[in-house]
C-alpha positions as MATLAB code, in Angstrom:
seq = 'MIRTNYDTVAAGYADLLADHLAGNAADRAVLGLFAELAGTGGTVADLGCGPGRIATYLYGLGLTDLLAVDLSPAMIAEARRRYPGPRYEVGSIDRLDGIADGGLAAAMAWYSIIHTPRELVPALLTEFRRVVRPGGPLLLAFQSADPGLPDHRHIESAYGHDGLALDAYRWDAGVVTGLLADAGFTVRITTVREPEGLEPQRQVYLIAV';
ca = [
      -5.089    8.536  -15.040;
      -3.895    6.958  -11.784;
      -6.226    4.005  -12.302;
      -5.006    3.468  -15.869;
      -1.350    3.812  -14.906;
      -1.528    1.325  -12.073;
      -3.544   -1.074  -14.205;
      -0.639   -0.953  -16.657;
       2.065   -1.715  -14.094;
       0.121   -4.004  -11.738;
       1.950   -7.288  -12.374;
       5.431   -5.747  -12.446;
       4.714   -3.611   -9.384;
       3.547   -6.674   -7.470;
       6.716   -8.548   -8.425;
       8.931   -5.591   -7.525;
       7.640   -5.269   -3.964;
       6.720   -8.886   -3.251;
       9.625   -9.465   -0.829;
      10.068   -5.896    0.416;
       8.613   -6.453    3.889;
      10.908   -9.394    4.532;
      13.888   -7.047    4.424;
      12.372   -4.095    6.268;
      12.170   -4.539   10.019;
      10.897   -0.983   10.601;
       7.891   -1.480    8.351;
       7.074   -4.793   10.021;
       7.345   -3.200   13.457;
       4.982   -0.349   12.547;
       2.473   -2.751   11.020;
       2.673   -4.999   14.069;
       1.943   -2.064   16.363;
      -0.974   -0.993   14.190;
      -2.378   -4.540   14.219;
      -2.201   -4.638   18.007;
      -3.949   -1.277   18.319;
      -6.598   -2.228   15.754;
      -7.536   -5.422   17.575;
     -10.029   -7.935   16.272;
     -13.284   -6.215   17.195;
     -14.397   -5.124   13.753;
     -13.466   -4.526   10.149;
     -10.033   -3.079    9.403;
      -9.439   -1.454    6.015;
      -6.314   -1.178    3.889;
      -7.156    1.891    1.816;
      -5.168    1.920   -1.399;
      -4.031   -1.679   -1.021;
      -2.258   -2.105   -4.369;
      -1.464   -5.767   -5.048;
      -2.295   -6.814   -1.492;
       1.106   -7.401    0.083;
       0.411   -5.272    3.181;
      -3.161   -6.510    3.524;
      -2.026  -10.113    3.577;
       0.647   -9.314    6.162;
      -1.970   -7.776    8.469;
      -4.247  -10.743    7.797;
      -1.446  -13.010    8.973;
      -1.155  -10.954   12.160;
      -4.740  -11.861   13.031;
      -6.759   -9.087   11.368;
      -8.932  -11.545    9.475;
     -11.875   -9.163    9.064;
      -9.852   -7.194    6.572;
     -11.206   -5.075    3.730;
      -8.663   -4.008    1.088;
      -9.680   -1.283   -1.383;
      -7.869   -0.021   -4.467;
      -8.757    2.162   -7.439;
      -7.047   -0.181   -9.919;
      -8.971   -3.296  -11.012;
      -5.708   -4.860  -12.187;
      -4.137   -4.355   -8.770;
      -7.161   -5.970   -7.131;
      -6.908   -8.887   -9.556;
      -3.240   -9.349   -8.639;
      -4.112   -9.206   -4.940;
      -6.821  -11.825   -5.227;
      -4.546  -14.110   -7.205;
      -1.470  -13.731   -5.021;
      -2.832  -13.195   -1.527;
      -6.195  -14.852   -0.821;
      -7.752  -14.140    2.546;
      -8.585  -10.432    2.787;
     -11.732   -9.127    1.106;
     -10.680   -7.080   -1.921;
     -12.827   -4.422   -3.572;
     -12.295   -1.909   -6.366;
     -13.056    1.579   -5.133;
     -11.808    5.117   -4.603;
     -10.443    5.875   -1.154;
     -11.795    9.425   -1.271;
     -15.384    8.177   -1.701;
     -15.900    5.151    0.515;
     -19.619    5.010   -0.197;
     -19.921    1.335    0.719;
     -18.716    1.921    4.279;
     -21.100    3.319    6.874;
     -20.208    6.139    9.231;
     -17.994    4.590   11.918;
     -18.074    1.281   10.076;
     -14.367    0.531   10.502;
     -12.528   -0.457   13.653;
      -9.310    0.852   12.095;
      -7.890    1.952    8.761;
      -4.543    2.253    7.069;
      -3.333    4.256    4.066;
       0.105    2.816    3.324;
       1.715    5.236    0.849;
      -1.687    5.696   -0.771;
      -2.136    9.436   -0.126;
       1.011   10.283   -2.096;
      -0.729   10.771   -5.458;
      -3.542   12.926   -4.070;
      -3.088   16.629   -4.935;
      -2.356   18.641   -1.820;
      -5.559   20.644   -1.953;
      -7.632   17.440   -1.889;
      -5.934   15.779    1.079;
      -8.047   17.533    3.777;
     -11.240   16.115    2.246;
      -9.590   12.689    1.969;
      -8.716   12.696    5.675;
     -12.236   13.829    6.532;
     -13.569   10.804    4.655;
     -11.218    8.579    6.644;
     -12.559   10.153    9.828;
     -16.115    9.446    8.721;
     -15.562    5.718    8.322;
     -13.289    5.061   11.330;
     -15.235    4.635   14.540;
     -14.450    6.859   17.535;
     -11.215    5.771   19.171;
     -10.156    3.640   16.212;
      -6.588    3.983   14.904;
      -5.568    5.308   11.507;
      -2.103    4.597   10.127;
      -0.599    6.773    7.412;
       2.742    6.092    5.722;
       4.363    8.533    3.295;
       7.685    9.987    2.137;
       9.084   12.923    4.099;
       9.490   16.377    2.547;
      13.107   16.637    3.634;
      15.190   19.804    3.155;
      16.802   19.973   -0.254;
      14.221   17.735   -1.896;
      11.183   18.895   -3.895;
       7.881   18.213   -2.169;
       6.288   17.383   -5.524;
       7.707   15.030   -8.147;
       6.477   14.445  -11.674;
       7.695   10.982  -12.595;
       8.105    9.980  -16.223;
       8.409    6.344  -17.264;
       7.154    5.172  -13.871;
       8.125    1.628  -12.937;
      10.025    1.304  -16.217;
       7.055    1.919  -18.520;
       7.724    4.511  -21.216;
       5.133    7.256  -21.336;
       3.623    6.340  -17.981;
       3.665    9.464  -15.794;
       2.734    9.919  -12.139;
       2.713   12.853   -9.751;
       3.867   12.110   -6.212;
       3.869   14.356   -3.148;
       6.184   14.327   -0.150;
       4.849   15.628    3.157;
       6.207   17.200    6.314;
       5.099   15.152    9.322;
       3.995   18.258   11.207;
       1.831   19.440    8.332;
       0.053   16.094    8.101;
      -0.396   16.053   11.883;
      -2.167   19.403   11.588;
      -4.372   18.212    8.745;
      -5.312   15.142   10.760;
      -6.252   17.364   13.692;
      -8.433   19.463   11.417;
     -10.180   16.274   10.278;
     -10.860   15.148   13.855;
      -7.890   12.876   14.559;
      -5.226   13.101   17.248;
      -1.781   11.775   16.376;
      -0.495    9.403   19.062;
       2.645    7.994   17.469;
       5.076    9.538   14.983;
       7.900    7.409   13.608;
      10.475    8.639   11.112;
      13.136    6.347    9.707;
      16.214    7.248    7.713;
      16.492    6.404    3.989;
      17.481    2.876    3.067;
      18.856    1.555   -0.208;
      17.959    3.872   -3.086;
      15.495    5.963   -1.092;
      16.375    9.691   -1.304;
      14.245   10.719    1.674;
      13.121    9.657    5.132;
       9.904    7.700    5.596;
       7.136    8.797    7.971;
       4.560    6.710    9.829;
       1.766    8.376   11.788;
      -0.763    6.579   13.965;
      -3.729    8.726   14.957;
      -7.040    8.073   16.695;
];
């Protein structure tokens, strides 16, 4: 269902977020830090890359050996058309069969764990640990499970498309830190920013190794 839904909204989604980074200094700062930590000594992966806007930003920061993976073929098509440079592949981020153990210098999941049911996230993080080489950084970005807000949302008419439904999960930073530890990561940097614009919740960025 997620693949079909994002295939449906790919072009509009890409348009909606095309200029988002230009107006978000916090996001650019986090991505710049991640790029510096990742270095240029191997392949870096954007796992759940969508239409490629974050991948191309990292590419412009010097991460030119950049693999961008997404479940949606339409999203990958948009990425290739809009942002040439990174290597784009259709694939599921919970089964990275084409990547060898320790095959990545670094990896990022930028708001791409938010549709994964909670009970499946530990296995997803274990797969990330398998493909990231020892000492390599992993960046996760997600919405915070703030007090007074539900930690699970069922969204109808997502991105303005009638009948298109998505489930999204908010996470407590401490809970994700614990899950990362269970998977073999150690969180080094935790950044939480306050809501901006129409956002109802804080945004969390974790960098682990």
